[in-house]
N, C-alpha and C positions, 0 to 999 in steps of 0.2 A: 688873656689866653691861658687857660690852666693846663699846661702840658707838664712843665717841670715845677711842680708845687713844692717838692722837698728835694734838696740837693745835699749830698754828702761829699765832703772834701777831706780826704785823708792827708795829713801833713806830717812832715818829718824834719823840717828845717832846711832841706836841700834847695838848690836853685830851682829844680824842676817843680818842687812842691810850692815854692813861692809863685812861680809862673801859673801853676794850677789855681792858686788863690786869686790871682789877678783875673784869670778867665772866669772864675766863679763869681766874682764881683759883677762882671759884665753880664753874664747869663742871668744872675739873680735879679738884677735891675730890669732886664728885658722881660722876664716872665714873672716878676713879683714873687720870687721864690723864698721859701724858708730854708736857711742854710745852717748846716751843722758841720763844724770843724772837728775832726777826729784825730787823735794821736794814740798809737799803740805803744805801750811801754814794754820794752823787751829787756830782760835781764840776761846779758851775755854770760854771766857766771853759770847760769843754768842752761841756757840755750846751746852753749858750745862746750860740752864736756864738764858741766858743773856738777854732775851727779854720777855716781859709780854704783855698781851692784855689789852688795856685800853678801857673800854666801852665808847661809844659815845651816847649822848642824844641830841635830837633836837625836834623842834616843827614845824608843818606845818604853813605856813603863815596864819594869821587870817584876816578875813575881818570884817568890822564893825558889832558888835552885835554877833560875834561868839566866843566860847571858844576855845583856841588853842588846837590842838590834838597832843599828843606825838607820835613820829615816831621812830621805832627801826632802827638804822643805823648800818652798819657793824662795828665791832671793829677795832681799829687801834693797831699797834704794837709799843712799845716804850721800849728802853733798860732801865734796872734798874740801869745801871751804867752811870755816866756822860760821855759825849762825849770825854772829854780830857783823861779820864782813858782808854777808849776803844782805842783811837788813839795811846796812849803811849804803851799799851800792844801789839797792832797790829804791831807797828813799831819794837818792840822787837822780835816778832815772825818772821817778815820779815828779820831782821838782822841775826837772828839765822839760818834761811833758807839759806841766802846768804853765810854765813860762812860754813855751811855743804857742799854746792855745790862747793864752792871754794876749800875747802880741798879735796873733792872728785876728782875734776878735776886735782888737783896737784898730788894726788896719782896715777891717771891714767897716767899722764905725766911722772912720775918717772918710770913707768913700760913700757914706750914707746908707750902709747896709747893716742890718742887725743880724748877728750870727750867734748860734749856740755853740757850746763846746762839750766834747765828750772824751774822757780819758779812760782807756781800758787797758787791761793787762793781758798780754798774750805773746808767747814766743814765736808764734806763726802769724806774721803781720797780715798776709793775704787772707788767711782763714778768719781772722778777727774782723776784717773789713767785710768779707762775704757774709758773715753772721750778722753784722750790724745792718747791712743793706736789707737782708730778709726781715729782721726784727723791726727795723724802723720804717719799712715800706717806703723807701725813697724812690723818686722818679728818675734821678740822674746821679751818677758818680763822676766826679771830675778829679783826675789825678795825673801826676807827672809820669813820664815813660820809664823812670827808674827810681831807685831808692828802696832801701829795705832788703833784707835777706841776702846781702852780699852781692848786689847787682854790680856787674863789671862792664856792662855795655856802654860804650862811649859813642856809638853811632845812633841811627834812627830806630833801631829795633827796640821792642818793648823790654823793660826790665822784668824780673821774675814776678814781682808783686802785681804790677799792672797787667801782665800777661794772664795770670791766674784769675784775677778779679774780672777782667773783661770776658773771660771764657765761661766763668761759673755763674755770675749774677744774671738775673732775668730782667734787670732794668737797664735803661740806656746808660752808655758809658762814653765819656769824653776823655781821650788821652791827649795831653798837651806836651809838646816837645820843646818848643821855644816860643819866645814872645814875638808875635807877628802883628803887623797892622792888618786889620780885617777889611780888605778892599775887594776881594774876590772869593766867591764860594763855589766849590765844585760839588754838583749834585748828580751822582750816578743813578740812573733810573732803568727799570726793566719792565715797566707796565704793570707791576703787581699791585693789588689793592692795599697790601701792607705798607707800601711806601708813602701812602698819603700823609701819615704823621710826619715823616721825614721832610716831605715837601712843605708842610705847614710850618715846621721849625725853621726851615731854610728861608721861606718867604718872610717870616717875622724878623729874623736876624737881618736879612738883606734890606728890608724896608727901614729898619730902625737905625742901622749903622750910619749911612746907607752903604751897601756893597753891591757889586755886580755879581751875576750868577752864570755859571757854565753848566748847562744841562748835557749830560753825556749818556748815550745809549750804545752799548757794545753788543755786536752780533758775532757769533762764532763763524769763522771762515768756512768750515766744512758745511755748516747748515746753509750758509749763504750761497755756496756753490750748487747745492742741491735744489734750493728754492730761491732764485734771485728775487722773486716778488716780495720776499721778507724785508728787503731794504725799505720798501714803501711802508710796510707795517711799522718799521722802526721810526720812520719820519713821523708817522701819525702818533706814536707814543711820545715822542719829543714835543710835538705840537700841542698835544693834549696837556702835558705837564707844564708847558710854558704859559698856559692860561692862568695858572696859579700865581705867576710872577708879574701881575699887572703893575705898571709903573716902575719896573726894575729892568735895568739893562741886562739882557740875556743873550748869551752866546750858545748856539746849538751845535752839538757835535754827534755825528753818527759814524762810528769807527768799528771795523771788524778786527777780531783778534781775541786773545785770551783776556777775559774781563779784568782780572786782578792786575795784570801787567799794564793793560791799557789805561786803567784808572790811575795807577801810580805815575805812568809816563805823562798822562794828560795833566796831572797835578803839577808836575815839574815844568812841562813846556808852556803851560798856560799861566804859570806863576800864581797859583791860587794860594790862599792863606788858610783855608779850612775845607775839609771834606765832610759832607753830611750825607750819610747813607743809611739804609735800613739793614737789618740783620735777618738772615734766613728767609728772604722773600721768595715768592714763587711767581716768576714772570710768565709771560705767555708761552714760553718754550721750555726753559729749564731753570728759571729762577736764578739767572746768571749773577746778578748783583748780590743777592743774598749769599750765594755760595762764595763770592769773592771777598766778602766783608772781612772775614778773619785775616786773610792775607794782607789786605789793605791796612787794617788796623795795626798790624805788626810791622809793616815795612814802609809805610808812607813817610815822607820827610816833613810833613806838615801835620798839625793837629787833626784828629779824626773824631767826629761825633757819630757814634754808632747808635741809631735810634731803634729801640726794641719795643 
């Protein structure tokens, strides 16, 4: 099944990064994917006040009998550190990056997966990843929920790098928070045509692991009060989606409420290990699941695979 043919895994040596690598091994085996490990080299001497602006002064040329007039020219930038210090530190960062990538490739090889490595320079980690995703035409990015750019979150919320990458790239994104046994998958659905790819991914993972699935359709309370017959439509949406999960243990849930809140609550109460959902879907009424995907990606306590 050629869905995730090329996977990009940004790594930084953190615990979240290593968990993302482990997930990438599993996904790449499942979909026979080509994996690239990427590390962004950041030079803190430059990134955090390593350069200062030096004012420049000059005078217009004067002719005989004239007083020279001062001209304001653009400021120039000059590092506050000697060149040899910057070069030495930069070399250390590159060596560390090479070591991380080499160790990562070795870990993948031990698991029977071949991985490429890419070392790039960039003070903005998220921007470097976004550029690489576009240039390399990847189908999936797998990354931890924190790491890079001074992330301080210690809860389930996304770190700054993961947040920006998930928002800006046009490809599917998986954000991994902690190492889980993959026994149950939550698949929120809204009946949109766009979610067919998410259903395909979910069924392939569930069959291979194997894992049980929870199909969830959320209906807004206000709409349900106005048109009670909509609940029957919701049941039909769930029933239709369940036909994709032949041979898989499926739990069906039809709940009214705020989609994002219901999805997160259901993930917790049903003890799921992974949420697989589409992004920006357009369901029969308001595309509720697609609209909720960003909030779920940021606040769920379990890994989220956002299929685009």
